[in-house]
C-alpha positions as CSV (number, residue, x, y, z in Angstrom):
1,M,112.3,100.2,14.9
2,K,109.0,98.8,16.3
3,T,108.2,101.7,18.5
4,P,104.3,102.1,19.1
5,R,103.5,106.0,18.1
6,I,100.9,108.3,17.3
7,T,100.7,111.8,15.5
8,L,98.2,114.8,17.0
9,A,97.1,116.8,14.1
10,G,94.5,119.5,14.3
11,A,92.2,121.0,11.5
12,T,93.6,124.3,12.4
13,S,96.0,126.3,14.4
14,G,94.4,126.9,17.8
15,V,92.1,124.0,18.3
16,G,94.2,122.6,21.6
17,K,96.6,120.3,20.1
18,T,99.2,121.2,22.8
19,S,96.8,121.1,25.8
20,I,95.7,117.6,24.8
21,T,99.1,116.1,23.5
22,C,100.0,116.7,27.0
23,A,96.8,114.8,27.9
24,I,97.8,112.1,26.3
25,I,101.2,111.5,27.6
26,Y,99.9,112.1,30.8
27,A,97.3,109.5,30.7
28,L,99.9,106.9,29.3
29,Q,102.0,107.5,32.1
30,K,99.6,106.9,34.4
31,R,99.2,103.5,32.7
32,G,102.9,102.7,33.5
33,F,104.4,103.6,29.2
34,S,106.9,106.0,29.2
35,V,106.5,108.2,26.4
36,Q,108.9,110.4,24.1
37,P,107.4,113.6,23.0
38,F,108.1,115.1,19.2
39,K,106.6,118.4,17.8
40,V,106.3,118.7,14.1
41,G,107.6,122.3,12.6
42,P,110.0,124.5,14.3
43,D,108.5,125.5,17.5
44,Y,110.7,126.5,20.4
45,I,107.7,126.8,22.9
46,D,104.9,124.2,22.7
47,P,108.2,121.4,22.8
48,S,108.7,123.1,26.8
49,Y,105.1,122.0,27.5
50,L,105.5,118.3,26.5
51,S,109.1,118.1,27.9
52,S,107.8,118.8,31.3
53,I,105.1,116.6,31.2
54,S,106.7,113.5,29.6
55,K,110.0,113.9,32.0
56,H,111.4,113.9,28.7
57,E,112.8,116.3,26.6
58,A,110.7,116.8,23.1
59,I,112.5,116.5,19.7
60,N,111.7,118.8,16.7
61,L,110.6,117.3,13.0
62,D,111.0,119.3,10.6
63,V,111.1,118.2,7.1
64,W,112.3,121.7,5.7
65,L,115.0,122.2,7.9
66,M,116.4,118.7,8.5
67,G,115.0,116.9,5.4
68,E,113.2,113.7,4.8
69,N,116.4,110.7,5.9
70,Q,117.7,113.4,9.0
71,L,114.4,113.6,9.9
72,L,113.5,109.5,10.1
73,N,117.1,108.9,11.7
74,S,116.5,111.8,14.6
75,F,113.2,109.9,15.0
76,V,114.0,106.6,14.7
77,S,117.5,106.9,17.3
78,N,115.0,108.8,19.9
79,S,112.5,107.0,20.0
80,K,114.0,105.0,23.2
81,S,110.7,105.1,25.1
82,D,108.0,102.8,25.2
83,I,105.5,105.1,23.2
84,S,106.1,108.3,20.5
85,V,103.8,111.0,20.9
86,I,103.9,113.5,18.1
87,E,102.5,117.0,18.0
88,G,101.5,118.2,14.5
89,V,101.9,121.9,13.5
90,M,99.9,124.3,11.5
91,G,96.4,122.7,10.3
92,Y,96.9,119.3,9.4
93,Y,98.1,119.4,5.2
94,D,99.4,123.3,5.5
95,G,102.8,123.0,4.5
96,F,105.2,125.2,3.0
97,G,104.1,126.9,0.3
98,G,100.1,127.5,-0.6
99,D,99.6,124.1,-3.3
100,S,102.3,121.9,-0.6
101,N,102.5,119.3,1.5
102,Y,105.9,119.7,1.8
103,A,107.0,120.0,5.9
104,S,103.3,119.9,6.9
105,T,101.9,117.4,9.4
106,Q,100.9,114.9,7.3
107,H,104.4,114.5,5.3
108,V,105.6,114.1,8.9
109,A,103.0,111.6,9.6
110,S,103.8,109.5,6.4
111,L,107.5,109.5,7.1
112,T,107.0,108.3,10.6
113,K,104.4,106.3,9.5
114,S,102.4,107.3,12.3
115,P,98.1,107.0,12.9
116,V,96.3,109.9,13.1
117,L,93.9,111.6,15.8
118,L,92.6,115.1,14.1
119,I,91.3,117.1,16.8
120,L,88.4,119.3,15.9
121,D,87.2,122.8,17.3
122,A,83.5,122.1,17.8
123,S,82.6,125.4,19.6
124,K,80.9,127.2,16.1
125,T,79.3,124.5,14.7
126,A,77.5,121.0,14.8
127,R,76.4,119.3,12.0
128,S,78.6,120.4,9.5
129,I,81.9,119.2,11.9
130,A,80.9,116.2,9.5
131,A,81.9,118.0,6.1
132,T,84.9,119.4,7.8
133,A,85.8,116.1,9.1
134,L,85.0,114.4,5.4
135,G,87.2,116.9,3.8
136,F,90.3,115.8,6.3
137,Q,89.4,112.3,5.2
138,K,89.2,112.3,2.1
139,F,91.6,115.1,0.8
140,H,94.8,113.1,0.9
141,R,94.5,109.3,-0.9
142,N,96.2,108.4,2.5
143,S,95.1,111.0,5.1
144,R,96.2,108.1,7.8
145,I,93.8,109.4,10.3
146,S,92.6,106.9,12.5
147,G,90.3,109.0,14.9
148,I,88.8,112.0,16.1
149,I,89.4,115.0,19.2
150,L,86.1,116.6,19.6
151,N,87.5,120.4,21.6
152,K,85.2,122.6,23.0
153,I,81.7,120.9,22.9
154,S,79.0,123.3,24.6
155,S,76.7,120.3,26.3
156,K,75.4,117.1,26.1
157,K,73.0,118.0,23.2
158,H,75.5,119.5,20.9
159,E,77.6,116.4,21.8
160,I,75.0,114.1,20.3
161,L,74.5,116.0,17.0
162,C,78.5,116.3,16.3
163,R,78.4,112.2,17.2
164,Q,75.8,111.6,15.2
165,A,76.8,113.8,11.7
166,L,80.5,112.2,11.9
167,E,78.9,108.6,11.9
168,K,79.1,109.2,8.3
169,T,82.8,109.7,8.6
170,K,83.4,105.9,10.3
171,L,86.3,107.1,12.3
172,P,86.4,106.5,16.3
173,I,86.0,109.1,18.6
174,I,88.3,109.3,20.8
175,G,87.7,112.1,23.3
176,V,85.0,115.0,23.9
177,I,86.2,117.6,26.0
178,Y,83.8,120.6,27.5
179,K,84.5,123.9,27.2
180,N,85.9,124.7,30.2
181,S,88.3,128.2,31.0
182,E,90.9,126.3,33.4
183,L,91.8,124.6,30.3
184,N,93.6,127.0,28.8
185,F,97.4,128.2,28.9
186,E,98.6,131.7,28.9
187,S,99.6,133.4,25.5
188,R,102.0,135.8,24.3
189,H,103.1,137.3,21.0
190,L,105.0,134.5,19.9
191,G,102.4,132.1,21.1
192,L,102.4,130.3,24.7
193,I,104.4,131.6,27.3
194,P,107.7,129.2,27.7
195,A,107.1,126.8,30.3
196,K,110.5,127.6,31.7
197,E,109.9,131.0,31.7
198,K,107.7,130.6,34.6
199,N,107.2,127.6,36.7
200,L,104.4,126.0,35.0
201,K,104.5,122.6,36.1
202,S,101.7,122.5,38.1
203,K,99.6,124.2,35.9
204,I,100.4,121.5,32.8
205,E,99.9,118.8,35.4
206,K,96.4,119.9,36.5
207,T,95.3,120.7,32.9
208,S,96.5,117.3,31.7
209,K,94.7,115.4,34.4
210,I,91.2,117.0,33.6
211,I,91.1,116.3,29.9
212,S,92.7,113.1,30.2
213,D,89.5,112.6,31.7
214,S,87.3,113.1,28.8
215,L,90.0,110.8,26.2
216,D,89.5,107.1,25.8
217,I,93.2,105.8,26.5
218,E,92.3,102.5,25.7
219,K,91.4,103.3,22.1
220,I,93.9,105.1,21.5
221,I,96.4,102.7,22.4
222,Q,94.8,100.3,20.2
223,I,95.1,102.1,17.4
224,M,99.3,102.6,18.0
225,K,99.4,98.3,18.5
226,N,101.1,96.6,16.2
227,P,103.3,100.0,14.4
228,T,104.8,99.6,10.6
229,P,108.2,98.7,11.5
230,L,110.7,102.1,10.6
231,P,114.5,101.1,9.2
232,T,117.3,100.9,12.4
233,K,119.6,103.9,12.3
234,S,123.4,103.3,11.7
235,K,125.5,103.4,15.3
236,I,126.4,107.0,15.8
237,I,129.8,108.1,16.3
238,I,131.2,109.7,20.0
239,K,134.4,111.9,20.0
240,K,136.2,111.9,22.9
241,P,135.3,115.7,24.7
242,K,138.2,118.1,23.5
243,I,136.9,121.7,24.5
244,T,133.9,123.3,26.6
245,I,130.9,125.2,25.0
246,A,129.4,127.8,27.6
247,I,125.4,127.4,26.8
248,A,123.3,130.7,28.0
249,L,120.1,128.8,29.7
250,D,117.5,130.5,31.9
251,S,114.4,132.0,31.7
252,S,115.6,134.2,29.1
253,F,117.6,132.1,26.9
254,N,115.7,128.2,26.2
255,F,115.5,128.2,22.4
256,Y,117.4,125.3,21.6
257,Y,117.1,121.8,19.5
258,R,118.3,119.1,21.4
259,D,119.4,117.6,18.4
260,N,121.9,120.7,18.4
261,L,123.0,119.8,21.4
262,E,123.8,116.9,20.4
263,A,125.3,117.9,17.4
264,L,127.8,119.8,19.5
265,R,128.1,116.6,22.2
266,R,129.0,114.4,19.2
267,E,131.9,116.7,17.7
268,G,133.5,116.3,21.0
269,A,132.0,119.7,22.7
270,N,131.4,119.2,26.8
271,L,128.3,121.2,27.5
272,K,128.5,123.9,30.9
273,F,125.3,125.8,30.8
274,F,125.2,129.2,32.6
275,S,122.7,132.2,33.2
276,P,122.9,135.5,32.1
277,I,120.3,136.5,34.7
278,H,121.9,134.8,37.8
279,D,125.6,134.1,37.3
280,K,128.2,136.5,37.8
281,K,130.8,134.4,36.1
282,L,131.1,131.9,32.6
283,P,132.1,128.4,33.3
284,K,135.9,127.6,31.8
285,S,135.0,127.4,28.5
286,D,136.1,127.7,25.2
287,G,133.6,128.7,23.1
288,I,129.9,130.5,23.7
289,Y,126.1,129.5,22.3
290,I,123.8,131.7,23.0
291,G,120.0,130.6,22.2
292,G,116.5,132.4,21.3
293,G,114.2,133.5,23.7
294,F,113.0,136.8,25.7
295,P,115.2,138.6,26.6
296,E,113.0,141.8,26.4
297,I,110.8,140.6,28.6
298,L,113.9,140.1,31.6
299,G,115.0,143.0,30.2
300,D,115.6,144.8,33.6
301,L,117.2,141.5,35.1
302,L,119.6,140.8,31.9
303,E,120.7,145.0,31.9
304,K,121.6,144.6,36.1
305,N,124.0,141.7,35.5
306,H,126.5,143.8,34.0
307,V,129.2,141.3,35.3
308,M,128.0,138.9,32.6
309,R,127.7,141.9,29.8
310,K,131.3,142.6,30.4
311,I,132.5,139.2,30.5
312,I,130.7,138.1,27.0
313,K,132.0,141.6,25.6
314,E,135.6,140.6,26.7
315,S,135.1,137.2,25.5
316,S,134.2,138.4,21.8
317,E,136.9,140.8,21.5
318,E,139.6,138.1,22.7
319,N,138.2,136.1,19.4
320,T,136.4,133.3,22.0
321,P,133.8,131.6,19.3
322,I,130.1,132.6,19.7
323,Y,127.6,131.8,17.9
324,A,124.2,133.7,19.1
325,E,120.4,133.2,17.2
326,C,117.6,135.4,17.7
327,G,117.8,136.3,21.2
328,G,121.0,135.8,21.6
329,L,121.9,138.5,18.7
330,M,118.7,141.5,20.7
331,Y,121.6,140.8,23.7
332,L,124.3,141.2,21.6
333,T,122.8,144.8,20.8
334,K,123.6,148.3,22.4
335,S,120.1,148.0,24.0
336,I,116.4,146.2,23.6
337,D,113.3,149.2,23.5
338,Y,110.5,147.5,25.3
339,G,107.4,148.9,26.1
340,N,108.3,152.2,27.9
341,K,111.6,150.9,28.5
342,K,115.4,150.7,27.2
343,F,117.6,147.8,28.6
344,K,121.2,148.1,27.9
345,M,122.7,145.2,26.7
346,I,126.0,144.0,25.8
347,G,126.8,146.4,22.6
348,L,129.0,144.0,20.8
349,F,127.6,145.5,17.9
350,D,126.6,148.8,16.7
351,A,122.7,148.7,16.5
352,E,119.7,148.9,19.0
353,T,117.1,146.3,19.1
354,K,113.0,147.4,19.2
355,M,109.7,145.3,19.8
356,T,107.1,145.7,16.6
357,K,103.2,145.0,16.6
358,K,104.5,142.7,13.4
359,M,105.6,139.3,13.4
360,K,108.2,137.8,11.3
361,L,107.7,134.1,10.8
362,N,109.2,132.7,7.8
363,Y,111.3,130.1,6.4
364,T,114.2,131.0,5.4
365,K,116.7,129.9,2.5
366,G,119.9,131.4,1.2
367,K,123.4,131.3,1.4
368,I,126.4,131.6,3.7
369,V,128.4,133.8,1.5
370,S,131.6,134.2,3.9
371,K,133.8,132.0,6.2
372,T,132.7,131.9,10.2
373,I,132.9,130.1,13.0
374,I,130.2,127.4,11.7
375,S,131.5,127.1,7.5
376,D,134.2,127.2,6.0
377,K,132.8,128.0,2.3
378,T,130.1,129.7,0.4
379,H,127.5,127.0,0.7
380,D,123.3,127.2,0.8
381,L,121.6,127.4,4.5
382,R,118.1,126.8,5.5
383,G,116.8,127.6,8.7
384,H,113.6,129.8,9.9
385,E,112.7,133.2,11.8
386,F,110.7,133.9,14.1
387,H,110.6,137.2,16.2
388,Y,108.3,140.1,17.1
389,S,111.9,142.6,17.0
390,E,113.9,144.3,14.4
391,L,117.9,146.2,14.5
392,D,117.5,150.0,14.1
393,S,120.7,152.0,13.4
394,V,122.6,149.1,12.0
395,S,126.2,150.3,11.2
396,S,126.9,150.8,7.4
397,D,130.0,148.9,7.7
398,S,128.7,145.8,9.3
399,K,129.5,142.4,8.1
400,F,126.9,139.9,7.3
401,A,127.5,136.5,6.2
402,Y,124.3,135.2,4.7
403,E,122.1,136.5,1.9
404,L,118.6,135.3,1.9
405,D,116.2,134.1,-1.0
406,I,113.3,133.9,1.5
407,G,113.1,135.6,4.7
408,E,113.7,138.9,5.8
409,G,116.9,138.4,8.0
410,I,118.5,141.8,9.5
411,K,118.6,144.0,6.9
412,N,117.9,144.1,3.7
413,H,117.5,140.1,3.2
414,K,120.8,140.1,5.1
415,D,121.6,138.3,8.3
416,G,124.5,136.9,10.0
417,L,126.3,139.5,11.9
418,I,130.0,139.2,12.3
419,Q,132.1,140.5,14.7
420,Y,135.5,139.3,15.5
421,N,134.3,135.4,16.2
422,T,130.9,136.2,17.1
423,L,128.3,135.2,14.5
424,A,125.1,136.3,15.3
425,S,121.4,135.6,13.6
426,Y,118.0,136.2,13.5
427,G,117.5,132.9,12.3
428,H,117.6,130.0,14.2
429,L,119.7,126.8,11.9
430,Y,119.3,122.7,12.5
431,F,123.0,122.0,12.6
432,D,122.9,118.6,11.1
433,S,121.9,120.4,8.0
434,S,125.5,120.7,7.4
435,D,128.8,120.5,9.2
436,Y,128.1,123.3,11.5
437,A,128.5,121.3,14.8
438,K,132.1,119.8,13.3
439,I,133.0,123.2,12.2
440,F,131.9,125.3,15.6
441,V,133.4,122.6,17.8
442,R,137.0,123.1,16.0
443,N,137.1,126.8,15.7
444,C,136.5,126.2,19.5
445,I,139.2,123.8,19.7
446,D,141.4,126.5,17.5
447,H,141.3,128.9,20.1
448,S,142.1,126.8,23.1
449,R,145.2,126.0,21.5
450,R,146.3,129.8,21.2
């Protein structure tokens, strides 16, 4: 594979990676290139912005969830556009574990052999910014940093001071972005508001256009020229569709890895999408997948659709295979407490969801300890959890499928509630890290034959 590619990294979180990545994608498209976006880490929200501006669904690249080989396979197989653009996560060298580079943006840039543009927030510094840049440049023997973008510059004098100081790095300055309140995207407790929850397309395009005028796109194209070849991926065998899986997808549930959906299709599932908010019936299907999202924000609308709540509960009681993650788990409990309101949910699990002030953000690691709709036997699992809620009054006779060594889960480091043929967890899984998709589809096929 010889697709040109670039990685956007930050010195820290909150330096403007997403908005600047969107601007680069916008500018490249204006020059006639098609662009495939990628996002480092398990994030679902930032990719929705990259997907909106690029017109191509963003793909996650997470070493912890995927492993190095699968990550590279996914990157190569999905790099079908003229250019691939990768948005990093956190600070450039922030990996899993305090002294580890594992699963960091730098790790992914090395695996994908991508040149890197380092974004620096210059708002509270001048000459000292050179020390920061030099530190990032020298910290790793192969930093791959090929240019610098300065964000939140306050004046022309400030810009000159930063440029003069950065001459010591011998790195080209690819962009200088001045402070502008119009460039800020709206945030909430888990970061940016998902682009699908509100119609943010025009805001994303407007912001991208403004920022792109401050970037040297020709230099970026030059940096990407003559990319290091990557090995081609072996041919994927796609099975003939045998069953249908209904996927919950609307403004309340939209956290899905595209690779997970593609894994289901590859294993013989036809996917049909439905809205738990608006639809009054499920698509004719043999299984259901309810991903993450923000059901608490739209709890009133979810509660009002009592027809859909009843249908899903009855489907579970009829042993339809149902797999749910995070927001999907919350939807399957009796209620969600949000603010001063309590919204009735499906009530499949004897528990209530309460929002908290503390964010639970972890990679997870442990074992699947019982047979489920996605696993036939005990084996190791890796995933991640990212939520501001917890389950209250969980029944003492609840059955859990996961035991975690890393991560909090639902209760006492246990996750994966089981009821009938339903499995629901706070943890998110990457299906191709095991045979999850294959086994889920097989269970849907078995159900369809009953």
